[in-house]
Rosetta silent file (secondary structure, phi, psi, omega in degrees, C-alpha in Angstrom):
SEQUENCE: XXXXXXXXXXXXXXXXXXXXXXXXXXXXXXXXXXXXXXXXXXXXXXXXXXXXXXXXXXXXXXXXXXXXXXXXXXXXXXXXXXXXXXXXXXXXXXXXXXXXXXXXXXXXXXXXXXXXXXXXXXXXXXXXXXXXXXXXXXXXXXXXXXXXXXXXXXXXXXXXXXXXXXXXXXXXXXXXXXXXXXXXXXXXXXXXXXXXXXXXXXXXXXXXXXXXXXXXXXXXXXXXXXXXXXXXXXXXXXXXXXXXXXXXXXXXXXXXXXXXXXXXXXXXXXXXXXXXXXX
SCORE:     score description
SCORE:     0.000 S_00000001
   1 L     0.000  147.639  172.766   -0.007    0.011   -0.004 S_00000001
   2 L   -73.929  128.764 -179.115    1.096    3.590   -0.573 S_00000001
   3 L   -71.929  144.519  179.814    1.740    5.171    2.754 S_00000001
   4 L   -74.723  155.953  175.139   -0.360    8.152    3.786 S_00000001
   5 L   -72.935  163.350  176.562    1.096   11.536    4.313 S_00000001
   6 L   -62.690  125.828 -177.163    1.611   13.022    7.769 S_00000001
   7 L   -57.252  136.457  167.563   -1.896   14.276    8.801 S_00000001
   8 L  -128.682  156.317 -178.245   -2.531   17.914    8.523 S_00000001
   9 L   -80.878  115.347  178.762   -5.635   19.878    9.323 S_00000001
  10 L   -73.180  154.730  173.339   -7.362   20.846    6.046 S_00000001
  11 L   -65.887  151.648 -179.688   -8.986   24.179    5.566 S_00000001
  12 L   -77.476  160.576  175.923  -12.746   24.176    5.980 S_00000001
  13 H   -60.723  -36.236  179.186  -14.957   24.540    2.942 S_00000001
  14 H   -63.505  -37.993  177.152  -16.190   27.829    4.366 S_00000001
  15 H   -65.039  -45.469 -176.385  -12.600   29.164    4.547 S_00000001
  16 H   -65.113  -40.224  178.510  -11.932   28.093    0.963 S_00000001
  17 H   -64.917  -32.787  179.879  -15.146   29.727   -0.294 S_00000001
  18 H   -68.338  -17.065  178.556  -14.223   32.931    1.506 S_00000001
  19 L   -64.786  -21.258  174.076  -11.029   33.157   -0.628 S_00000001
  20 L    82.555   17.282  177.466  -13.252   34.419   -3.445 S_00000001
  21 L  -122.485  153.533  175.941  -11.914   32.246   -6.251 S_00000001
  22 L   -63.744  138.380  179.683  -13.627   29.226   -7.899 S_00000001
  23 E   -96.944  148.474  177.578  -12.774   25.936   -6.240 S_00000001
  24 E  -112.368  119.589  174.514  -11.878   22.736   -8.059 S_00000001
  25 E  -102.728  118.270 -179.535  -13.258   19.482   -6.654 S_00000001
  26 E   -84.923  138.621 -175.914  -11.484   16.444   -8.058 S_00000001
  27 E   -89.787  127.219  172.458  -13.490   13.311   -8.699 S_00000001
  28 E  -130.385  105.436  179.732  -12.170   10.028   -7.387 S_00000001
  29 E   -96.990  112.950  179.165  -14.336    7.015   -8.117 S_00000001
  30 L   -98.242   56.612 -177.211  -13.361    3.870   -6.192 S_00000001
  31 L  -127.992  156.081  178.151  -15.903    1.891   -8.164 S_00000001
  32 L   -90.779   -1.034 -171.164  -15.644   -0.764  -10.897 S_00000001
  33 L  -138.849   37.477  177.536  -18.367    0.737  -13.086 S_00000001
  34 L   -71.252  143.984  178.229  -18.001    4.514  -13.326 S_00000001
  35 L   -65.748  -32.005 -167.237  -19.244    6.023  -16.629 S_00000001
  36 L   -91.050  -31.111 -174.672  -16.196    8.337  -16.821 S_00000001
  37 L  -132.004    3.470  172.554  -13.216    6.140  -15.990 S_00000001
  38 L    56.326   32.254  177.641  -14.445    2.565  -16.109 S_00000001
  39 L    85.592   16.152 -176.884  -13.042    1.467  -12.746 S_00000001
  40 L   -61.575  -22.045  179.376   -9.514    2.846  -13.352 S_00000001
  41 L  -115.704   25.619  179.582   -9.165    3.725   -9.700 S_00000001
  42 L   -68.050  -33.598  177.554  -10.900    0.775   -8.135 S_00000001
  43 L   -69.497  126.947 -176.492   -7.533   -0.515   -6.865 S_00000001
  44 H   -52.432  -45.954 -178.916   -6.739    1.280   -3.503 S_00000001
  45 H   -62.723  -43.215  177.024   -3.128    2.025   -4.318 S_00000001
  46 H   -62.057  -42.130  179.277   -4.067    3.490   -7.637 S_00000001
  47 H   -63.288  -43.363 -178.290   -6.840    5.548   -6.099 S_00000001
  48 H   -66.785  -41.217  177.022   -4.506    7.027   -3.417 S_00000001
  49 H   -61.753  -38.885  179.195   -1.926    7.837   -6.079 S_00000001
  50 H   -65.404  -40.772  179.893   -4.609    9.553   -8.173 S_00000001
  51 H   -64.629  -41.202  179.226   -5.753   11.628   -5.195 S_00000001
  52 H   -64.075  -42.988  179.191   -2.180   12.729   -4.498 S_00000001
  53 H   -64.808  -38.397  177.658   -1.736   13.699   -8.174 S_00000001
  54 H   -61.886  -46.217 -179.524   -4.981   15.683   -8.169 S_00000001
  55 H   -63.991  -45.732  177.579   -3.936   17.609   -5.058 S_00000001
  56 H   -60.753  -27.973 -178.944   -0.483   18.342   -6.571 S_00000001
  57 L   -90.031    2.497  172.112   -2.218   19.560   -9.728 S_00000001
  58 L   110.797    9.821  176.765   -4.354   22.058   -7.678 S_00000001
  59 L   -64.645  133.768  177.431   -7.491   20.292   -6.557 S_00000001
  60 L   -87.280  -25.373 -176.956   -8.958   22.137   -3.534 S_00000001
  61 E  -141.687  145.500  168.959  -11.256   19.222   -2.567 S_00000001
  62 E  -115.593  123.227 -179.041  -11.243   15.521   -3.319 S_00000001
  63 E  -101.676  111.416 -172.882  -14.651   13.918   -3.740 S_00000001
  64 E  -103.657  122.594  176.480  -14.548   10.149   -3.101 S_00000001
  65 E  -122.585  136.712 -176.855  -17.424    7.924   -4.244 S_00000001
  66 L  -115.659    4.599  174.045  -17.719    4.203   -3.718 S_00000001
  67 L  -134.905  117.531  178.171  -21.054    3.598   -5.455 S_00000001
  68 L   -64.954  134.123  174.855  -21.546    4.469   -9.052 S_00000001
  69 L  -106.423   -0.596  176.763  -24.574    6.664   -9.632 S_00000001
  70 L    14.990   95.293 -171.076  -24.078    6.650  -13.421 S_00000001
  71 L   -59.486  -14.254  178.145  -26.353    9.509  -14.415 S_00000001
  72 L  -103.991   16.245  175.348  -27.633    7.630  -17.508 S_00000001
  73 L    89.319  170.799  176.932  -28.559    4.473  -15.630 S_00000001
  74 L    97.801   -6.474 -178.669  -27.059    0.997  -15.514 S_00000001
  75 L   -77.190  146.433  178.271  -25.209    1.198  -12.181 S_00000001
  76 L   -91.794  121.786  175.572  -25.445   -1.674   -9.763 S_00000001
  77 L   -59.648  148.588  175.861  -26.605   -0.621   -6.250 S_00000001
  78 L  -129.256  158.781  177.247  -24.305   -1.646   -3.448 S_00000001
  79 L   -74.142  164.791  174.117  -24.864   -2.006    0.283 S_00000001
  80 H   -62.799  -35.804  177.382  -23.569    0.408    2.851 S_00000001
  81 H   -64.205  -38.214  177.651  -21.157   -2.252    4.042 S_00000001
  82 H   -68.940  -40.904  176.455  -19.704   -2.640    0.533 S_00000001
  83 H   -57.346  -46.750 -178.140  -19.395    1.134    0.110 S_00000001
  84 H   -65.698  -37.159  178.282  -17.484    1.325    3.376 S_00000001
  85 H   -64.407  -33.447  175.797  -15.283   -1.598    2.474 S_00000001
  86 H   -72.175  -37.007 -176.049  -14.326    0.244   -0.774 S_00000001
  87 H   -77.903  -29.115 -170.286  -13.709    3.496    1.076 S_00000001
  88 H   -58.098  -44.673  179.338  -11.756    2.071    4.036 S_00000001
  89 L   -78.808   -2.714 -173.368   -8.316    1.617    2.335 S_00000001
  90 L  -118.166  -52.329 -169.377   -8.595    4.919    0.559 S_00000001
  91 H   -61.936  -45.240  178.593  -10.491    7.704    2.306 S_00000001
  92 H   -62.218  -34.814  176.673   -8.484    7.992    5.546 S_00000001
  93 H   -66.476  -40.371  176.676   -5.253    8.128    3.533 S_00000001
  94 H   -67.266  -41.484  179.705   -6.595   10.877    1.285 S_00000001
  95 H   -60.078  -25.864  178.687   -7.971   12.774    4.277 S_00000001
  96 L   -80.670   -0.344 -176.682   -4.445   12.900    5.682 S_00000001
  97 L   -86.978   -5.417  168.801   -3.161   14.748    2.626 S_00000001
  98 L   103.954    3.285  173.998   -4.237   18.165    3.792 S_00000001
  99 L  -121.559  153.566  178.008   -7.251   19.063    1.649 S_00000001
 100 E   -57.204  138.224  174.649  -10.977   18.664    2.467 S_00000001
 101 E  -110.424  128.280  174.768  -12.427   15.321    1.515 S_00000001
 102 E  -102.678  138.311  176.939  -15.996   14.977    0.377 S_00000001
 103 E  -105.414  124.665 -176.871  -17.794   11.622    0.441 S_00000001
 104 E   -92.747   93.371 -176.795  -20.135   11.068   -2.461 S_00000001
 105 L  -147.760  152.517  174.453  -22.884    8.867   -0.991 S_00000001
 106 L  -104.356   10.653 -176.205  -26.637    8.758   -0.738 S_00000001
 107 L  -116.792  126.249  179.379  -26.515    6.728    2.502 S_00000001
 108 H   -65.897  -32.626  176.806  -26.304    8.372    5.890 S_00000001
 109 H   -63.303  -37.923  173.311  -24.606    5.364    7.422 S_00000001
 110 H   -70.332  -40.325  174.167  -21.772    5.645    4.925 S_00000001
 111 H   -56.234  -45.851 -179.749  -21.631    9.401    5.465 S_00000001
 112 H   -63.926  -40.399  177.423  -21.262    8.932    9.178 S_00000001
 113 H   -59.383  -46.827 -177.302  -18.479    6.400    8.705 S_00000001
 114 H   -63.143  -42.812  175.373  -16.700    8.738    6.329 S_00000001
 115 H   -60.687  -35.046  176.475  -16.958   11.685    8.754 S_00000001
 116 H   -69.366  -17.270 -172.855  -15.488    9.487   11.484 S_00000001
 117 L  -118.624   20.769  170.525  -12.581    8.702    9.206 S_00000001
 118 L   117.432  -16.338  176.980  -11.603   12.135    7.938 S_00000001
 119 L   -66.477  150.464  177.334  -14.195   13.358    5.490 S_00000001
 120 L  -127.352    2.803 -177.886  -15.493   16.876    6.185 S_00000001
 121 E  -138.019  136.316  170.063  -18.156   17.288    3.428 S_00000001
 122 E  -101.832  137.301  178.359  -21.181   15.183    2.492 S_00000001
 123 E  -122.549  105.863 -173.188  -22.146   15.059   -1.165 S_00000001
 124 E  -106.500  110.308 -176.223  -25.685   13.714   -1.543 S_00000001
 125 L   -71.910   -4.007  175.081  -26.940   12.985   -5.123 S_00000001
 126 L  -116.086   19.833  162.076  -30.508   12.937   -3.788 S_00000001
 127 L    58.456   36.967 -178.556  -30.289   16.352   -2.130 S_00000001
 128 L    71.708    6.638 -177.804  -31.352   15.337    1.431 S_00000001
 129 L  -108.251    1.871  178.016  -34.513   13.778   -0.049 S_00000001
 130 L   -93.947  -84.048  179.241  -33.270   10.173   -0.223 S_00000001
 131 L   -81.806  120.998 -176.036  -32.114    8.881    3.119 S_00000001
 132 L   -68.012  -12.474  179.360  -34.129   10.676    5.866 S_00000001
 133 H   -88.057   -7.839 -175.390  -31.105   10.425    8.176 S_00000001
 134 H   -68.429  -46.468 -179.827  -28.799   12.468    6.030 S_00000001
 135 H   -63.508  -45.536  175.491  -30.013   15.912    7.087 S_00000001
 136 H   -60.271  -36.834  177.823  -30.022   15.044   10.817 S_00000001
 137 H   -60.171  -48.603  179.901  -26.482   13.623   10.392 S_00000001
 138 H   -64.579  -37.153  177.710  -25.293   16.894    8.817 S_00000001
 139 H   -64.603  -44.531 -177.342  -27.004   18.939   11.467 S_00000001
 140 H   -66.894  -36.110 -176.016  -25.484   16.919   14.339 S_00000001
 141 H   -89.952  -13.492  179.376  -22.015   17.002   12.806 S_00000001
 142 L    59.063   45.366  179.666  -22.222   20.611   11.570 S_00000001
 143 L  -111.716  154.773  173.976  -20.697   19.728    8.216 S_00000001
 144 E   -72.763  150.759  179.952  -21.497   21.130    4.760 S_00000001
 145 E  -130.316  129.959  171.068  -23.613   19.154    2.348 S_00000001
 146 E   -82.821  117.394 -177.025  -23.708   19.323   -1.445 S_00000001
 147 E   -99.126  102.631 -177.700  -27.467   19.198   -2.199 S_00000001
 148 E   -99.801  138.635  175.282  -27.800   17.810   -5.748 S_00000001
 149 L   -75.040  138.463  179.509  -30.945   17.889   -7.882 S_00000001
 150 L  -148.580  159.187  173.307  -32.018   14.432   -9.152 S_00000001
 151 L  -141.289  151.075  173.192  -34.947   12.713  -10.809 S_00000001
 152 L   -60.334  -34.278  179.293  -35.761    9.024  -11.227 S_00000001
 153 L  -159.009  159.585 -178.662  -35.839    9.510  -14.957 S_00000001
 154 L   -77.568  144.528  176.074  -35.730   12.302  -17.466 S_00000001
 155 L  -129.964  100.031 -174.824  -38.937   13.912  -18.726 S_00000001
 156 L   -65.920  -10.455 -174.308  -38.309   16.074  -21.785 S_00000001
 157 L   -83.747  -16.203 -173.464  -41.775   17.648  -21.464 S_00000001
 158 L   -86.787  161.560  169.496  -41.039   19.442  -18.145 S_00000001
 159 L   -82.817  103.578 -171.744  -39.525   22.864  -17.421 S_00000001
 160 H   -70.034  -33.774  177.984  -36.315   21.485  -15.982 S_00000001
 161 H   -66.726  -41.572  173.101  -35.146   24.695  -14.424 S_00000001
 162 H   -63.435  -33.276  178.049  -38.387   25.107  -12.518 S_00000001
 163 H   -67.705  -41.488  179.007  -38.046   21.484  -11.400 S_00000001
 164 H   -61.839  -43.035 -175.593  -34.555   22.191  -10.094 S_00000001
 165 H   -68.945  -39.328  179.805  -35.795   25.238   -8.245 S_00000001
 166 H   -68.126  -40.319  178.202  -38.745   23.313   -6.657 S_00000001
 167 H   -60.158  -47.515 -177.526  -36.330   20.510   -5.659 S_00000001
 168 H   -65.040  -37.042  177.680  -33.927   22.880   -4.037 S_00000001
 169 H   -62.033  -44.909  176.972  -36.745   24.618   -2.150 S_00000001
 170 H   -62.458  -43.782 -179.543  -37.842   21.227   -0.749 S_00000001
 171 H   -62.821  -44.008  178.200  -34.254   20.273    0.141 S_00000001
 172 H   -63.994  -33.508  175.026  -33.638   23.520    1.976 S_00000001
 173 H   -64.974  -42.299  176.720  -36.847   23.019    3.892 S_00000001
 174 H   -60.343  -43.169 -178.292  -35.642   19.533    4.930 S_00000001
 175 H   -64.911  -41.433  179.347  -32.337   21.001    5.992 S_00000001
 176 H   -65.628  -41.463  179.995  -34.004   23.737    8.059 S_00000001
 177 H   -65.275  -33.381  179.344  -36.343   21.253    9.756 S_00000001
 178 H   -77.443  -10.705 -179.374  -33.340   19.070   10.701 S_00000001
 179 L    94.957   14.073  177.207  -31.603   22.044   12.306 S_00000001
 180 L   -74.793  140.974  174.724  -28.958   22.648    9.655 S_00000001
 181 L   -73.679  148.508  179.085  -27.635   26.180    9.409 S_00000001
 182 H   -55.184  -36.862 -178.709  -28.141   27.839    6.007 S_00000001
 183 H   -71.506   -3.298  177.224  -24.412   28.062    5.418 S_00000001
 184 H   -83.102   -8.140 -174.572  -24.080   24.265    5.506 S_00000001
 185 E  -101.143  136.494  168.328  -25.723   23.891    2.063 S_00000001
 186 E  -123.419  132.825 -176.775  -24.077   24.014   -1.361 S_00000001
 187 E   -96.884  131.876  177.138  -26.472   23.589   -4.293 S_00000001
 188 E  -125.121  119.409 -176.690  -25.673   21.370   -7.282 S_00000001
 189 L   -74.164   -1.165  170.914  -28.196   21.327  -10.216 S_00000001
 190 L    67.790   54.376  178.696  -27.169   17.802  -11.091 S_00000001
 191 L   -56.530  122.901  179.788  -26.027   18.079  -14.714 S_00000001
 192 L    93.236  -18.108 -176.918  -26.908   14.859  -16.502 S_00000001
 193 L   -89.809  117.264 -178.367  -28.979   13.409  -13.687 S_00000001
 194 L    62.506   32.216 -176.273  -32.641   12.890  -14.617 S_00000001
 195 L  -142.670  143.912  170.190  -32.209   15.216  -17.539 S_00000001
 196 L   -71.179  160.113  174.563  -32.017   14.960  -21.283 S_00000001
 197 H   -54.827  -40.600  176.449  -28.855   16.490  -22.861 S_00000001
 198 H   -59.074  -40.463  179.430  -30.920   19.493  -23.914 S_00000001
 199 H   -69.923  -34.118  175.721  -32.155   19.908  -20.328 S_00000001
 200 H   -61.610  -42.554  177.586  -28.601   19.694  -19.009 S_00000001
 201 H   -65.410  -42.210  177.192  -27.635   22.555  -21.293 S_00000001
 202 H   -59.385  -38.327 -179.428  -30.686   24.521  -20.212 S_00000001
 203 H   -69.005  -41.939  177.723  -29.797   23.955  -16.565 S_00000001
 204 H   -61.733  -41.794  177.192  -26.229   25.146  -17.162 S_00000001
 205 H   -64.508  -20.908 -179.707  -27.589   28.268  -18.854 S_00000001
 206 L   -90.961   12.175 -179.584  -29.707   28.955  -15.790 S_00000001
 207 H   -50.897  -47.038  177.987  -26.748   29.193  -13.423 S_00000001
 208 H   -56.354  -40.341  179.480  -27.349   32.920  -12.788 S_00000001
 209 H   -62.135  -39.412 -177.592  -30.973   32.223  -11.992 S_00000001
 210 H   -72.164  -15.991  176.652  -30.085   29.550   -9.379 S_00000001
 211 H   -64.609  -14.860 -177.608  -27.909   32.056   -7.561 S_00000001
 212 H   -65.055  -18.277  176.349  -31.181   33.499   -6.227 S_00000001
 213 H   -75.786   -8.822  175.015  -31.138   30.848   -3.475 S_00000001
 214 L    72.068   21.148  176.516  -28.196   32.677   -1.954 S_00000001
 215 L  -117.445  156.486  173.990  -26.096   29.492   -1.602 S_00000001
 216 L   -59.801  142.570  175.559  -22.815   28.581   -3.305 S_00000001
 217 E  -104.652  135.150  171.213  -23.352   26.624   -6.562 S_00000001
 218 E  -109.349  129.897  176.630  -21.423   23.551   -7.540 S_00000001
 219 E  -118.412  127.580 -179.529  -21.418   22.592  -11.155 S_00000001
 220 L  -119.174   78.504 -179.757  -20.423   19.087  -12.239 S_00000001
 221 L   -97.907    6.408 -170.749  -20.487   19.047  -16.071 S_00000001
 222 L   -60.053  120.037  172.503  -17.320   16.964  -16.400 S_00000001
 223 L    61.223   16.335 -175.647  -17.454   14.509  -19.307 S_00000001
 224 L   -70.829  160.260 -174.123  -21.288   14.467  -19.252 S_00000001
 225 H   -62.016  -27.267 -179.572  -23.401   13.207  -22.135 S_00000001
 226 H   -61.885  -29.830  173.976  -24.684   16.582  -23.142 S_00000001
 227 H   -60.769  -42.033  179.254  -21.149   17.297  -24.541 S_00000001
 228 H   -65.978  -29.336 -178.892  -21.452   14.223  -26.779 S_00000001
 229 H   -70.203  -24.847 -179.435  -24.846   15.484  -27.983 S_00000001
 230 H   -96.418  -43.181 -179.681  -23.197   18.657  -29.300 S_00000001
 231 L  -138.811   93.172 -171.782  -19.725   17.373  -30.273 S_00000001
 232 L   -55.249  125.693  179.627  -19.663   13.537  -30.362 S_00000001
 233 L  -165.691  149.637  173.947  -16.890   11.983  -28.326 S_00000001
 234 L   -69.774  163.046 -176.892  -16.448    9.251  -25.703 S_00000001
 235 H   -46.312  -45.500 -173.182  -16.182   10.382  -22.015 S_00000001
 236 H   -70.779  -11.107 -178.220  -12.422   10.449  -21.908 S_00000001
 237 H  -112.950   28.482  178.265  -12.311   12.816  -24.958 S_00000001
 238 L  -108.736   22.977 -175.694  -14.763   15.418  -23.591 S_00000001
 239 H   -61.892  -45.900 -179.171  -12.177   17.581  -21.865 S_00000001
 240 H   -59.242  -44.719 -179.656  -12.756   20.577  -24.193 S_00000001
 241 H   -68.534  -37.064  175.457  -16.489   20.504  -23.615 S_00000001
 242 H   -60.949  -46.391 -178.510  -15.989   20.103  -19.859 S_00000001
 243 H   -62.385  -42.858 -179.998  -13.697   23.117  -19.743 S_00000001
 244 H   -61.259  -46.375  179.649  -16.110   25.219  -21.772 S_00000001
 245 H   -60.439  -45.846 -174.720  -19.053   24.357  -19.525 S_00000001
 246 H   -72.394  -40.115  178.460  -17.112   24.954  -16.295 S_00000001
 247 H   -60.985  -44.533 -179.827  -15.531   28.240  -17.445 S_00000001
 248 H   -64.540  -40.830 -178.521  -18.964   29.618  -18.423 S_00000001
 249 H   -62.428  -43.688  179.505  -20.471   28.394  -15.158 S_00000001
 250 H   -60.196  -46.597  179.007  -17.696   30.169  -13.154 S_00000001
 251 H   -60.041  -29.925  179.148  -18.240   33.353  -15.149 S_00000001
 252 L   -84.633   -2.281  174.121  -21.953   33.017  -14.336 S_00000001
 253 L   115.493    3.202  179.442  -21.207   32.779  -10.570 S_00000001
 254 L   -64.111  144.422 -178.998  -20.594   29.123   -9.771 S_00000001
 255 L   -99.308  -20.601 -178.705  -18.337   28.712   -6.761 S_00000001
 256 E  -141.975  141.620  171.118  -17.116   25.119   -7.242 S_00000001
 257 E  -121.951  134.674 -175.114  -16.574   22.885  -10.235 S_00000001
 258 E  -104.187  117.081 -167.101  -16.503   19.108   -9.843 S_00000001
 259 E  -138.616  157.078  172.328  -14.107   17.661  -12.464 S_00000001
 260 L   -92.102  -30.883 -172.316  -12.209   14.524  -13.574 S_00000001
 261 L  -103.715   84.718 -172.099   -9.505   16.508  -15.378 S_00000001
 262 H   -69.381  -51.722 -176.089   -7.917   18.596  -12.634 S_00000001
 263 H   -62.820  -38.101  177.411   -4.756   20.032  -14.169 S_00000001
 264 H   -61.943  -41.416 -178.458   -6.516   21.144  -17.330 S_00000001
 265 H   -69.310  -42.320  177.723   -9.290   22.782  -15.288 S_00000001
 266 H   -60.377  -45.683 -179.650   -6.919   24.526  -12.877 S_00000001
 267 H   -61.229  -46.290 -178.101   -4.875   25.877  -15.787 S_00000001
 268 H   -60.146  -44.020 -179.436   -7.982   27.084  -17.610 S_00000001
 269 H   -67.387  -35.360  179.115   -9.325   28.883  -14.547 S_00000001
 270 H   -67.223  -43.269  179.891   -5.984   30.508  -13.839 S_00000001
 271 H   -66.287  -47.079  178.802   -5.695   31.788  -17.409 S_00000001
 272 H   -57.690  -41.838  176.963   -9.265   33.056  -17.429 S_00000001
 273 H   -63.095  -41.909 -175.946   -8.590   34.893  -14.093 S_00000001
 274 H   -63.884  -41.717  177.710   -5.387   36.375  -15.424 S_00000001
 275 H   -65.577  -45.938  179.322   -7.162   37.757  -18.547 S_00000001
 276 H   -62.095  -38.208  179.891  -10.013   39.168  -16.543 S_00000001
 277 H   -71.626  -22.544  177.861   -7.661   40.811  -14.056 S_00000001
 278 H   -79.874  -12.794 -179.732   -5.765   42.464  -16.907 S_00000001
 279 L   -67.835    0.000    0.000   -8.859   44.236  -18.190 S_00000001
């Protein structure tokens, strides 16, 4: 096994957000069936090495997921015990590397385990509306939660932006009822999840409108299918589309981008900032 770094206390998400620059969340899938990387980091040693590389390349946060949610369907559900077994050799080692670690799970039991072992952020693809224990967990631990919009299936007939807004309103009500503070929530419109490609594009275009909730927005457009619908390419060759979507989202006010291609994204954001600062 690759040895973990000497533990250091990571900055909080709130501290990072106060810095006033867009944050890069690096995706680490410790699953055998991810749509984006096909299980490339299922081996714990490989996963830890990838996390280290992402941090060296400028990732502000590492988001670790042990159950594929495959936004276009086909993922195999796994038990909480299996998720934890996949996370156990990886998450504590990454948490010792000095950046905040987010756990991408829809199960409160997995979230609690991850928080006990170094994670500091919960990332819930069902936006506090799946597991009823997720919001109470976040309230008790006082940790931030990424609240993502989701649907069981896409419906091309609906107004997807209105659906996202209604979902967020319900999620924020759940958070308030559980005793979560407003500043604990980050909103993610769930690009690709329960949406047609056209609806994903419409949702990205609505980034300024979603700022009305007064919460930081996280955009995860990385390698998603809407890119293929405009410029056909397999997931690993959608870097250009991912960069375009994330740069526009940041210009529209997004606070965090969740990406597979960390060095390219960090470079693009730095260059965009340098050009804007020179105006």
